[in-house]
C-alpha positions in Angstrom: 5.9 -24.6 -6.8 2.3 -25.8 -6.2 -0.4 -25.3 -8.8 -1.6 -21.7 -8.7 -4.5 -21.0 -6.4 -7.7 -19.3 -7.5 -6.4 -16.3 -9.5 -6.6 -13.0 -7.7 -5.6 -9.5 -8.8 -2.2 -8.4 -7.4 -2.8 -5.4 -5.2 -0.9 -2.1 -5.3 1.0 0.3 -3.0 -2.2 2.2 -3.0 -3.4 3.0 0.5 -7.0 2.7 -0.5 -6.5 -1.0 -0.4 -5.2 -0.6 3.2 -8.3 1.3 4.2 -10.6 -1.2 2.5 -8.8 -4.0 4.3 -9.1 -2.3 7.7 -12.8 -1.7 7.2 -13.7 -5.3 6.2 -11.5 -6.9 8.9 -8.6 -8.2 6.7 -5.2 -8.1 8.4 -2.9 -5.9 6.3 0.8 -6.6 6.2 3.5 -4.1 6.1 4.9 -1.7 3.8 8.0 0.1 4.3 11.3 1.3 5.7 14.2 3.4 5.2 15.1 6.0 2.7 16.7 5.5 -0.7 20.1 3.8 -1.2 22.6 4.5 -3.9 23.9 2.1 -6.6 25.7 2.3 -9.9 23.0 0.1 -11.4 20.3 2.7 -11.1 19.4 4.6 -14.3 19.5 8.3 -13.6 16.9 10.9 -14.5 17.9 14.1 -16.3 16.9 17.5 -15.0 14.9 19.8 -17.2 14.0 23.4 -16.8 15.0 25.4 -13.7 16.2 24.3 -10.3 16.7 26.3 -7.2 19.9 26.2 -5.1 19.6 24.2 -2.0 21.3 24.9 1.4 24.1 22.6 2.5 22.8 19.1 3.2 19.5 19.6 1.5 18.1 18.5 -1.9 17.7 21.0 -4.6 14.1 21.6 -5.8 13.3 21.2 -9.5 10.3 22.4 -11.4 10.4 19.8 -14.3 12.2 16.6 -15.1 12.4 14.1 -18.0 12.2 10.5 -16.8 14.4 7.6 -17.9 12.6 4.5 -16.7 14.5 1.7 -14.9 12.6 -1.6 -14.7 13.1 -4.5 -12.1 16.2 -6.7 -12.4 17.1 -10.1 -10.8 18.8 -9.5 -7.5 16.9 -6.3 -6.7 16.1 -6.0 -2.9 13.6 -3.9 -1.1 13.0 -3.3 2.6 9.7 -1.9 3.8 8.0 -0.8 7.0 4.4 0.3 7.6 2.8 1.8 10.7 -0.9 2.2 10.7 -3.1 3.8 13.4 -6.9 3.4 13.5 -8.9 5.3 16.1 -12.5 4.0 16.3 -15.7 4.7 18.2 -18.1 1.7 18.0 -21.8 1.9 18.7 -23.6 -1.1 17.3 -26.5 -3.3 18.3 -27.5 -6.8 17.3 -29.3 -10.0 18.4 -26.6 -10.6 21.1 -26.9 -7.1 22.6 -25.2 -3.7 22.2 -21.5 -2.9 21.9 -20.2 0.6 22.7 -16.5 1.2 23.0 -13.6 3.4 21.9 -10.3 1.9 20.8 -7.0 2.6 19.1 -5.5 -0.1 16.9 -1.8 0.2 15.9 -0.2 -2.1 13.4 3.5 -2.4 12.5 4.9 -4.5 9.7 8.5 -4.9 8.6 9.2 -6.8 5.4 12.0 -7.5 2.9 11.9 -8.9 -0.6 14.2 -10.0 -3.3 13.5 -10.4 -7.1 14.4 -13.9 -8.4 13.1 -13.7 -12.0 12.0 -11.1 -14.5 9.7 -11.4 -17.5 9.5 -8.4 -19.7 9.2 -5.3 -17.5 8.2 -6.8 -14.2 9.5 -9.1 -11.5 7.6 -12.4 -11.7 9.2 -14.4 -8.9 10.3 -13.1 -5.5 10.8 -14.1 -2.0 9.1 -12.1 0.8 10.2 -12.2 4.4 8.3 -10.7 7.3 10.6 -9.8 10.2 7.7 -8.3 12.1 3.9 -8.1 11.7 2.0 -7.2 14.8 -1.2 -5.5 16.0 -1.9 -3.7 19.3 -5.4 -2.7 20.4 -5.8 -0.3 23.3 -9.3 0.6 24.7 -10.4 3.6 26.5 -10.6 1.7 29.8 -6.8 1.1 29.6 -6.8 -2.5 28.4 -4.2 -3.4 25.8 -4.0 -6.5 23.7 -1.0 -7.3 21.4 -1.1 -9.9 18.7 1.5 -11.3 16.3 -0.2 -11.7 12.9 0.0 -15.1 11.1 2.7 -14.3 8.6 5.1 -12.8 11.2 8.6 -14.3 11.1 7.9 -16.3 7.9 9.4 -16.3 4.3 7.2 -16.9 1.3 7.7 -17.5 -2.4 5.6 -15.5 -4.8 5.1 -16.1 -8.5 3.1 -14.0 -10.9 1.6 -15.2 -14.1 -0.6 -12.5 -15.7 -3.1 -11.6 -13.0 -2.7 -15.0 -11.3 -0.6 -15.1 -8.1 0.8 -18.2 -6.4 2.1 -18.0 -2.8 3.9 -20.8 -1.1 5.8 -21.0 2.2 9.5 -21.7 2.5 8.8 -25.5 2.1 6.8 -25.0 -1.1 3.4 -25.6 0.5 0.3 -23.4 0.3 0.0 -21.5 3.6 -3.2 -21.5 5.7 -6.0 -19.3 4.5 -5.5 -16.5 7.0 -1.8 -16.3 6.2 -2.4 -16.4 2.5 -4.9 -13.6 2.7 -2.5 -11.4 4.7 0.3 -11.9 2.2 -2.0 -11.4 -0.8 -3.1 -8.1 0.6 0.5 -7.0 0.7 1.6 -7.6 -2.9 2.3 -4.0 -3.6 5.8 -5.1 -4.4 8.3 -4.2 -7.2 6.1 -6.4 -9.4 3.0 -4.4 -8.9 4.6 -0.9 -8.9 5.7 -1.3 -12.5 2.1 -0.3 -13.4 2.7 3.1 -11.7 6.1 3.5 -13.5 4.4 2.8 -16.8 1.8 5.4 -16.1 4.3 8.2 -15.4 4.6 10.5 -18.4 8.0 11.1 -20.1 8.2 14.5 -18.5 6.6 15.8 -15.2 6.5 19.3 -13.8 5.1 20.8 -10.6 1.3 21.3 -10.9 0.7 18.4 -13.3 -2.4 16.3 -12.8 -1.3 12.7 -13.3 -4.5 11.2 -14.5 -2.8 8.1 -15.7 -1.3 7.3 -12.3 -4.6 8.1 -10.7 -6.3 5.6 -13.0 -3.8 2.9 -12.1 -4.2 3.4 -8.4 -8.0 3.4 -8.7 -7.9 0.2 -10.8 -5.6 -1.5 -8.3 -7.7 -0.4 -5.4 -10.8 -1.8 -7.2 -9.3 -5.2 -7.9 -10.2 -7.8 -5.4 -13.2 -9.6 -4.0 -15.0 -6.5 -2.8 -14.5 -3.6 -5.2 -15.8 -0.3 -4.0 -19.2 1.0 -5.1 -17.6 4.3 -6.0 -14.0 5.5 -6.0 -12.4 8.9 -6.7 -8.7 9.3 -7.0 -6.7 12.5 -7.6 -2.9 12.7 -8.1 -1.0 16.0 -8.6 2.7 16.8 -8.7 3.5 18.8 -5.6 7.3 19.0 -5.8 10.4 17.4 -7.4 13.5 16.8 -5.3 16.9 16.6 -6.9 18.6 13.7 -5.1 21.5 13.4 -7.6 21.1 10.3 -9.7 17.7 9.6 -8.1 15.1 12.3 -8.5 12.0 12.1 -6.3 8.6 13.1 -7.4 6.3 14.3 -4.6 2.6 13.7 -5.3 -0.4 15.1 -3.5 -2.8 12.1 -3.4 -6.5 12.0 -2.4 -8.8 8.9 -2.2 -12.5 9.0 -1.6 -14.6 5.8 -1.8 -17.7 4.0 -0.7 -17.8 0.2 -0.1 -21.1 -1.6 0.1 -21.1 -5.1 1.7 -24.4 -6.9 1.4 -23.2 -9.8 3.5 -22.7 -7.6 6.6 -25.3 -5.1 5.7 -22.8 -2.2 5.9 -21.7 0.8 4.0 -18.2 2.1 4.5 -17.1 5.6 3.6 -13.4 6.6 3.6 -11.7 9.9 2.6 -7.9 10.0 2.8 -5.3 12.6 1.7 -1.6 12.8 1.9 1.7 12.6 -0.1 3.5 9.9 -2.0 7.2 10.3 -2.7 8.2 8.2 -5.7 11.6 7.5 -7.3 11.3 9.0 -10.8 13.4 6.2 -12.4 11.4 3.2 -11.0 8.0 4.5 -9.8 8.8 2.9 -6.5 7.8 4.6 -3.3 10.3 6.2 -0.9 7.9 7.6 1.6 4.1 7.8 1.9 1.6 9.3 4.3 -2.2 9.1 4.2 -4.8 10.0 6.8 -8.5 10.8 7.0 -11.9 10.0 8.4 -13.9 6.7 8.0 -17.4 5.7 8.8 -19.1 2.3 8.7 -22.9 2.2 8.9 -24.8 -1.1 9.5 -28.5 -1.1 8.4 -29.6 -4.5 10.0 -30.0 -6.3 6.6 -26.8 -8.4 6.8 -26.5 -11.9 8.3 -25.4 -10.5 11.7 -28.5 -8.2 11.8 -26.3 -5.4 13.1 -27.4 -1.7 13.3 -25.3 1.3 14.3 -22.0 2.9 13.3 -18.3 2.7 13.6 -16.6 6.0 13.2 -13.0 7.1 13.4 -9.7 8.3 11.8 -7.2 6.3 9.8 -3.5 7.2 9.6 -0.8 5.2 7.8 2.8 5.9 7.0 5.2 3.9 4.9 9.0 4.2 4.1 11.1 2.1 1.7 14.7 1.4 1.0 16.3 -0.4 -2.0 19.6 -2.1 -3.0 19.7 -0.3 -6.3 
């Protein structure tokens, strides 16, 4: 592999990162597809306390479980798909005139990865392949523009050393800056999710406030070149599904943050709420949904001298499947 590039913090499955990326114009690759596969290699979790009988074909509901943690292994595979929708109303002015428009941006990303090496409790080398990564923008006047993002159809090698991340293409070369930024923004992989697994307590029950998980998500969302000026994260156990050898913990998740950008002279405010469904044995996501309002205010102090607002709604869904 090439020498590591400038160290950057690996970003998480946290959707606050997605919202930040959307607001500052970074293209965000895809998380997630599928449901949860079965494999004899998975470490099962043991049920605690009471469970309720489930109708035929449905998962039983538990009130409390003890967690036996299963860490990444060489050969682990993951498939992910993300669909994001951003509805925006733009009303801004600058030296070049005024821009007023309404648009809906839809992104879809399909990605697979395989763990090639493990150091301690996390995967440190993996290959990531993007089968699809595209963006479609539709305006109120009926115009539609579809774009394939720079990492679509490509495979990358990723190596983690501490907080330093090296990304190279299939030929071992550093990808162009735009492609690198897109891949870096998407490193919410099996490597990064170990932090969430570590933060899960030995036992969880419905109603628990998981402050440790909230702190991890907040820390991962704050890592990067533009950390938020303020960030509040809340995680509560909503339900526990008995999926046999793989229990699923359903979390109520809420993010609220403010991002100040002196270069553009803007302040971004985002509030999102939704649910994360995590495998109890790995901390890896099975399904996630987040949505909420966003507002960007330009005060005319940035290089572009823009004034005005961009307001709208963000909605993102992810789904994941695994070989283990």
